C-alpha positions as CSV (number, residue, x, y, z in Angstrom):
1,X,247.5,83.6,168.6
2,X,244.7,84.7,170.9
3,X,242.5,87.7,170.0
4,X,243.7,89.6,173.1
5,X,247.3,89.0,172.0
6,X,246.5,90.2,168.5
7,X,244.9,93.4,169.9
8,X,247.9,94.0,172.2
9,X,250.4,93.6,169.3
10,X,248.3,96.0,167.2
11,X,248.2,98.6,169.9
12,X,251.9,98.3,170.6
13,X,252.6,98.8,166.8
14,X,250.5,102.0,167.0
15,X,252.4,103.2,170.1
16,X,255.7,102.4,168.3
17,X,254.8,104.4,165.3
18,X,253.4,107.3,167.4
19,X,256.6,107.3,169.5
20,X,258.9,107.5,166.5
21,X,256.9,110.1,164.6
22,X,256.6,112.2,167.7
23,X,260.4,112.4,167.9
24,X,260.8,112.9,164.2
25,X,258.2,115.7,163.7
26,X,260.0,118.0,166.2
27,X,263.2,118.3,164.2
28,X,261.8,119.1,160.7
29,X,259.6,121.7,162.4
30,X,262.6,123.4,163.8
31,X,264.5,123.2,160.5
32,X,261.6,124.7,158.6
33,X,261.5,127.7,160.9
34,X,265.2,128.1,161.3
35,X,265.9,127.9,157.5
36,X,263.6,130.9,156.8
37,X,265.0,132.7,159.9
38,X,268.6,132.2,158.5
39,X,267.6,133.5,155.1
40,X,266.1,136.6,156.7
41,X,269.3,137.2,158.8
42,X,271.6,136.9,155.8
43,X,269.4,139.2,153.8
44,X,269.5,141.8,156.6
45,X,273.3,141.5,156.7
46,X,273.6,142.0,153.0
47,X,271.3,145.0,153.0
48,X,272.5,146.7,156.2
49,X,276.1,145.5,156.5
50,X,275.5,145.3,160.2
51,X,277.7,142.5,161.6
52,X,275.2,141.4,164.3
53,X,273.0,139.7,161.7
54,X,276.0,137.7,160.5
55,X,276.9,136.8,164.1
56,X,273.3,135.6,164.7
57,X,273.5,133.6,161.4
58,X,276.6,131.8,162.5
59,X,275.0,130.9,165.8
60,X,271.6,129.7,164.6
61,X,273.1,127.7,161.6
62,X,274.7,125.4,164.3
63,X,271.3,124.7,165.7
64,X,269.8,124.2,162.2
65,X,272.5,121.7,161.1
66,X,272.1,119.7,164.4
67,X,268.3,119.5,164.0
68,X,268.7,118.7,160.3
69,X,270.9,115.7,161.1
70,X,268.6,114.4,163.8
71,X,265.6,114.9,161.4
72,X,267.3,112.8,158.7
73,X,268.1,109.9,161.1
74,X,264.7,109.8,162.6
75,X,263.0,110.1,159.2
76,X,264.8,107.0,157.9
77,X,263.2,105.0,160.6
78,X,259.7,106.2,159.7
79,X,260.1,105.0,156.1
80,X,261.2,101.5,157.1
81,X,258.2,101.2,159.5
82,X,255.8,101.3,156.6
83,X,257.2,98.0,155.4
84,X,258.0,96.3,158.7
85,X,254.9,97.2,160.8
86,X,252.3,98.4,158.3
87,X,252.6,96.0,155.4
88,X,248.9,96.0,154.8
89,X,248.8,99.7,154.3
90,X,251.9,99.6,152.0
91,X,250.2,96.9,149.9
92,X,246.9,98.8,149.7
93,X,248.0,102.4,149.3
94,X,251.7,102.2,148.5
95,X,251.1,103.2,144.8
96,X,250.0,106.7,146.2
97,X,252.2,107.2,149.3
98,X,255.3,105.6,147.8
99,X,255.7,108.1,144.9
100,X,254.8,111.1,147.1
101,X,257.6,110.2,149.6
102,X,260.0,109.5,146.7
103,X,259.2,113.0,145.2
104,X,260.0,114.5,148.6
105,X,263.5,112.9,148.5
106,X,264.2,113.8,144.9
107,X,263.0,117.4,145.0
108,X,263.5,118.5,148.6
109,X,266.0,116.3,150.5
110,X,268.7,116.3,147.8
111,X,268.2,120.1,147.4
112,X,268.5,120.7,151.1
113,X,271.5,118.4,151.6
114,X,273.4,119.7,148.6
115,X,273.1,123.4,149.4
116,X,273.5,122.8,153.2
117,X,277.1,122.0,152.4
118,X,277.4,125.4,150.8
119,X,275.8,127.1,153.8
120,X,278.2,125.4,156.2
121,X,281.4,125.2,154.3
122,X,281.1,127.6,151.4
123,X,282.0,130.8,153.1
124,X,285.6,130.7,151.8
125,X,284.7,129.3,148.4
126,X,281.7,131.4,147.2
127,X,280.8,135.0,147.3
128,X,278.3,136.5,149.8
129,X,275.4,136.7,147.3
130,X,275.8,133.1,146.1
131,X,276.0,132.0,149.7
132,X,272.7,133.8,150.4
133,X,271.2,132.0,147.4
134,X,272.2,128.7,148.9
135,X,270.6,129.6,152.2
136,X,267.4,130.6,150.3
137,X,267.4,127.3,148.4
138,X,267.7,125.3,151.6
139,X,264.8,127.3,153.1
140,X,262.7,126.6,150.0
141,X,263.7,123.0,150.2
142,X,262.3,122.6,153.7
143,X,259.0,124.0,152.5
144,X,259.0,121.7,149.5
145,X,259.6,118.8,151.8
146,X,256.7,119.8,154.0
147,X,254.5,120.1,150.9
148,X,255.1,116.5,149.8
149,X,254.8,115.0,153.3
150,X,251.6,116.9,154.0
151,X,250.2,116.0,150.6
152,X,250.7,112.3,151.5
153,X,249.3,112.6,154.9
154,X,246.3,114.7,153.8
155,X,245.4,112.2,151.1
156,X,245.1,109.6,153.9
157,X,242.5,111.9,155.5
158,X,240.7,113.1,152.4
159,X,241.5,110.5,149.7
160,X,240.6,111.3,146.0
161,X,242.0,110.8,142.5
162,X,242.1,107.0,142.6
163,X,240.3,103.7,141.8
164,X,240.4,100.5,143.8
165,X,241.3,97.6,141.6
166,X,241.9,94.1,143.0
167,X,242.0,95.5,146.5
168,X,244.6,98.1,145.8
169,X,244.6,101.8,145.3
170,X,245.4,102.8,141.7
171,X,246.1,106.5,141.0
172,X,244.0,108.1,138.3
173,X,244.6,111.8,138.8
174,X,247.8,112.9,140.5
175,X,246.8,116.5,140.8
176,X,243.6,115.5,142.6
177,X,245.7,113.2,144.9
178,X,248.2,116.0,145.8
179,X,245.7,118.8,146.0
180,X,243.2,116.9,148.0
181,X,240.5,118.8,150.0
182,X,242.4,119.0,153.3
183,X,245.9,119.6,151.9
184,X,246.0,123.4,151.6
185,X,244.8,123.8,155.2
186,X,247.1,121.2,156.7
187,X,250.1,122.6,154.8
188,X,249.6,126.2,155.9
189,X,248.7,125.2,159.4
190,X,251.9,123.1,159.8
191,X,254.3,125.7,158.3
192,X,252.9,128.4,160.5
193,X,253.2,126.0,163.5
194,X,256.9,125.5,162.6
195,X,257.5,129.2,162.4
196,X,255.8,129.8,165.8
197,X,257.7,127.0,167.4
198,X,261.0,128.3,166.1
199,X,260.2,131.9,167.1
200,X,259.4,130.8,170.6
201,X,262.7,128.9,170.9
202,X,264.6,132.1,169.7
203,X,262.6,134.3,172.1
204,X,263.0,132.0,175.1
205,X,266.8,131.8,174.4
206,X,267.0,135.5,174.4
207,X,264.9,135.8,177.5
208,X,267.1,133.4,179.4
209,X,270.2,135.4,178.5
210,X,268.6,138.7,179.4
211,X,267.5,137.3,182.8
212,X,271.2,136.4,183.3
213,X,272.1,140.1,182.5
214,X,273.8,139.1,179.2
215,X,272.6,142.2,177.3
216,X,274.6,142.3,174.1
217,X,272.9,143.7,171.0
218,X,272.6,140.2,169.5
219,X,270.4,139.0,172.3
220,X,268.2,142.0,172.1
221,X,267.9,141.6,168.3
222,X,266.9,137.9,168.7
223,X,264.2,138.8,171.1
224,X,262.8,141.7,169.0
225,X,262.8,139.7,165.8
226,X,261.2,136.6,167.4
227,X,258.4,138.6,169.0
228,X,257.6,140.4,165.8
229,X,257.2,136.9,164.2
230,X,255.0,135.7,167.0
231,X,252.9,138.8,166.8
232,X,252.2,138.3,163.1
233,X,251.9,134.5,163.0
234,X,250.0,133.6,166.2
235,X,246.8,135.4,165.3
236,X,247.1,134.2,161.7
237,X,247.4,130.7,162.9
238,X,244.1,131.0,164.8
239,X,242.4,132.1,161.6
240,X,243.9,129.3,159.6
241,X,242.9,126.9,162.4
242,X,239.3,128.0,162.1
243,X,239.3,127.3,158.3
244,X,241.0,124.0,158.9
245,X,238.3,123.1,161.5
246,X,235.5,123.9,159.0
247,X,237.2,121.7,156.4
248,X,237.5,118.9,158.9
249,X,233.8,119.2,159.8
250,X,232.9,118.8,156.2
251,X,235.1,115.7,155.5
252,X,235.6,114.1,158.9
253,X,232.6,115.1,161.1
254,X,233.2,112.2,163.5
255,X,236.6,113.7,164.4
256,X,235.0,117.1,165.2
257,X,232.3,115.4,167.3
258,X,235.1,113.6,169.3
259,X,237.2,116.8,169.6
260,X,234.2,118.6,171.0
261,X,233.0,115.8,173.2
262,X,229.6,116.3,171.6
263,X,227.5,113.1,172.1
264,X,224.0,114.0,170.9
265,X,221.9,116.8,169.6
266,X,218.7,117.9,171.3
267,X,216.0,118.7,168.7
268,X,215.7,122.4,168.3
269,X,218.7,123.3,170.4
270,X,222.0,124.8,169.3
271,X,225.2,123.0,169.9
272,X,227.1,124.2,173.0
273,X,230.8,124.5,173.3
274,X,232.1,122.2,176.0
275,X,235.0,123.9,177.7
276,X,236.0,121.2,180.1
277,X,234.9,117.7,180.8
278,X,235.9,114.0,180.7
279,X,234.4,112.1,177.7
280,X,233.5,108.6,178.7
281,X,233.5,106.3,175.6
282,X,231.7,103.5,177.4
283,X,228.9,105.5,179.0
284,X,228.7,107.8,176.0
285,X,228.6,111.0,178.1
286,X,230.9,113.6,179.7
287,X,231.8,113.8,183.3
288,X,232.3,117.2,185.0
289,X,231.1,119.0,181.9
290,X,231.3,122.8,181.7
291,X,229.7,124.2,178.5
292,X,228.7,127.5,176.9
293,X,225.3,127.4,175.1
294,X,225.3,128.2,171.3
295,X,229.0,128.7,171.2
296,X,229.7,125.4,169.5
297,X,227.3,126.3,166.7
298,X,228.8,129.8,166.4
299,X,232.4,128.5,166.1
300,X,231.8,125.5,163.9
301,X,228.8,126.5,161.8
302,X,229.2,130.3,162.1
303,X,225.5,130.3,163.0
304,X,223.7,130.9,166.3
305,X,221.6,127.8,166.2
306,X,222.8,125.3,163.5
307,X,223.7,121.9,164.9
308,X,226.9,120.0,164.6
309,X,227.0,116.2,164.0
310,X,227.2,114.3,167.3
311,X,229.1,111.1,168.2
312,X,226.0,109.0,168.7
313,X,225.1,109.6,165.0
314,X,228.1,107.4,164.1
315,X,228.5,103.6,164.7
316,X,230.6,102.8,167.8
317,X,233.2,101.1,165.6
318,X,233.7,104.4,163.6
319,X,234.1,106.8,166.5
320,X,237.5,108.2,167.4
321,X,238.6,108.2,171.0
322,X,237.1,111.3,172.3
323,X,238.8,111.0,175.7
324,X,242.2,111.6,174.1
325,X,241.5,114.1,171.3
326,X,239.2,116.2,173.5
327,X,242.2,117.1,175.6
328,X,245.0,117.1,173.0
329,X,242.9,119.7,171.1
330,X,242.5,121.8,174.2
331,X,246.2,121.7,174.9
332,X,246.9,122.9,171.4
333,X,244.3,125.7,171.6
334,X,245.3,126.7,175.1
335,X,248.9,127.2,174.3
336,X,247.9,129.0,171.1
337,X,246.0,131.5,173.1
338,X,249.0,132.0,175.4
339,X,251.1,132.7,172.4
340,X,248.7,135.4,171.3
341,X,248.8,136.8,174.9
342,X,252.6,136.8,174.8
343,X,252.6,138.7,171.6
344,X,250.2,141.3,173.0
345,X,252.4,141.5,176.2
346,X,255.4,142.3,174.0
347,X,253.5,145.1,172.3
348,X,252.8,146.7,175.7
349,X,256.4,146.2,176.7
350,X,257.7,147.9,173.5
351,X,255.3,150.7,174.1
352,X,256.6,151.1,177.6
353,X,260.2,150.7,176.4
354,X,260.6,147.7,178.7
355,X,260.9,144.9,176.2
356,X,264.4,143.9,177.4
357,X,263.9,144.8,181.1
358,X,260.5,143.6,182.2
359,X,261.2,140.6,184.4
360,X,257.7,139.3,184.2
361,X,257.6,139.4,180.5
362,X,261.0,137.7,180.2
363,X,260.1,134.9,182.5
364,X,256.8,134.4,180.6
365,X,258.8,134.3,177.3
366,X,261.3,131.8,178.8
367,X,258.5,129.5,180.0
368,X,256.8,129.6,176.6
369,X,259.9,128.3,174.9
370,X,258.9,124.6,174.5
371,X,255.2,125.3,174.1
372,X,255.5,125.6,170.3
373,X,256.8,122.0,170.0
374,X,254.3,120.7,172.6
375,X,251.5,122.4,170.6
376,X,252.7,120.7,167.4
377,X,252.6,117.3,169.1
378,X,249.2,118.0,170.5
379,X,247.9,119.0,167.1
380,X,249.4,116.0,165.5
381,X,247.9,113.7,168.1
382,X,244.5,115.3,167.5
383,X,244.7,114.9,163.8
384,X,246.0,111.3,163.7
385,X,244.1,109.8,166.6
386,X,241.0,111.7,165.4
387,X,241.2,109.9,162.1
388,X,240.9,106.5,163.8
389,X,239.7,103.8,163.3
390,X,240.8,104.6,159.7
391,X,244.3,104.7,158.3
392,X,242.9,105.8,154.9
393,X,239.7,107.6,155.9
394,X,236.6,105.6,154.9
395,X,238.7,103.1,152.8
396,X,241.0,101.1,155.1
397,X,240.9,100.5,158.8
398,X,244.1,100.7,160.8
399,X,243.5,97.2,162.2
400,X,243.6,95.9,158.6
401,X,246.9,97.7,157.8
402,X,249.1,96.3,160.5
403,X,251.7,93.6,159.9
404,X,250.8,90.4,161.8
405,X,253.7,90.4,164.3
406,X,253.6,88.7,167.7
407,X,253.3,90.7,170.9
408,X,256.8,89.8,171.9
409,X,258.3,90.9,168.6
410,X,256.6,94.3,168.7
411,X,257.4,94.7,172.5
412,X,261.1,94.1,171.9
413,X,261.4,96.5,169.0
414,X,259.4,99.2,170.9
415,X,261.7,98.8,173.9
416,X,264.8,99.0,171.6
417,X,263.4,102.2,170.0
418,X,262.8,103.8,173.3
419,X,266.3,103.1,174.6
420,X,268.1,104.1,171.4
421,X,266.0,107.2,170.8
422,X,266.5,108.6,174.3
423,X,270.2,107.8,174.1
424,X,270.9,109.2,170.7
425,X,268.5,112.0,170.4
426,X,268.8,112.8,174.1
427,X,272.5,113.5,173.6
428,X,271.6,115.7,170.6
429,X,269.0,117.6,172.5
430,X,271.3,118.1,175.5
431,X,274.0,119.4,173.2
432,X,271.5,121.8,171.5
433,X,270.5,123.2,174.9
434,X,274.1,123.6,175.8
435,X,274.6,125.7,172.6
436,X,271.5,127.8,173.4
437,X,272.9,128.5,176.9
438,X,276.2,129.7,175.4
439,X,274.3,131.9,173.0
440,X,275.5,134.0,170.1
441,X,278.7,135.9,170.6
442,X,279.9,139.1,168.9
443,X,282.6,138.3,166.3
444,X,281.7,134.6,166.3
445,X,283.2,132.7,163.4
446,X,282.3,129.6,161.4
447,X,285.4,127.5,160.8
448,X,285.6,124.1,159.0
449,X,283.7,122.7,161.9
450,X,280.1,124.0,161.6
451,X,279.5,123.5,165.4
452,X,282.7,125.3,166.5
453,X,282.3,128.2,168.9
454,X,284.7,131.1,169.1
455,X,287.8,129.4,167.7
456,X,289.2,132.7,166.4
457,X,288.6,136.3,165.9
458,X,286.3,137.9,163.4
459,X,289.2,138.9,161.3
460,X,290.1,135.2,160.8
461,X,286.7,134.6,159.2
462,X,286.7,135.0,155.4
463,X,283.4,135.0,153.5
464,X,285.1,134.7,150.1
465,X,288.6,135.3,148.7
466,X,289.7,138.8,149.4
467,X,286.3,139.6,151.0
468,X,285.9,140.3,154.7
469,X,282.5,141.0,156.4
470,X,282.0,144.6,157.5
471,X,281.9,145.3,161.2
472,X,280.1,148.5,161.5
473,X,278.7,149.3,164.9
474,X,275.4,147.5,165.5
475,X,272.4,149.6,165.6
476,X,270.9,150.1,169.1
477,X,267.4,150.7,167.7
478,X,266.0,147.3,168.6
479,X,262.5,148.5,169.1
């Protein structure tokens, strides 16, 4: 097999893994956010006895169960790929990543799957408080799942707590492995991103219905609750992102240099912040560069003149692809700033009592709907491509981790993945959009089919034997 053929097979294997994980990460992100949203809705219903919270719960649990199913299916593929396409990595680091993924299944997935059944089918079999407990358990399960997955991924970025014996990683301190230096920042950053993405989906759905003059109290409550979440979480995410960046500068300085498109330091000069440009990996410079003096030092070092490590300080073989991560990072930050602007816009609209009527605000909220998921993908690409050429940072190169398949083998499996994924998950996403377009309905019930819509009246819905949900008049105070 020629060297060019080996390189092509290697790159196709990377594309295949990137393609499948890009599909997968979307669905767990939605389930993390929606599970907590469902817990809040059911808690509000139990506290206030207002039926609109119960109606919203019935609607959003359909979206949750649909995304949960697609997340499970796409997640199974990810696990198999470690053995089929990345056998070198599994052999080298499987003693660390294998147990962490197993813990995720044992402590989180079984928890979620078991109590999801109570959430969907337990209304006629358990009391309201026990059902609420099941919802909370599922929400906690999604966070536990994120914890184990992020612990495994973070260890690949900042490995510790191990020895290398006979060319294999041997764990020596599991607490050090799990609570590795980048883990806390990645976990909080990812969970907040999931909450933001979910809130934007909720808000954009409400905005779409309000623009269509569907002004029932459920739609207004969705918009109000979603905007409060964005107002709280979007600025907080910016602060967490700053801490995450400082941590990355400490442990992965080459990644930061690539993200910033920073090629070299001039003696005695502060590091500028490059706003725009096109990093050229071959010529080792930026085309069309627009920069702000001192701002790079201020953001990354919290100093007016301290310098940041530059790409030319690292061997060419150890440099991430700046052309890609420079722009994926800016997509992430750019959309993050738009989220903060949307939150501030909502504050102004509330103050003017136009939150549900301002067409410009509603159109902006509608357009922002998918940006949370796009931002998650952009952030994930920045993190993972920025780690290259390492699969375990500083220990194992990605090229040494790939299974030695031929180009034709990887090409056929990649083509099969693309066709199957777009067919299967495409149908799922289309169905989800259809549900969102229908929207929540007053008096909506949940029958034996968790995805049923309006198959009966509210009186037909029984939460527990001899227990009917109250139907007091929904509050109009949506401010």
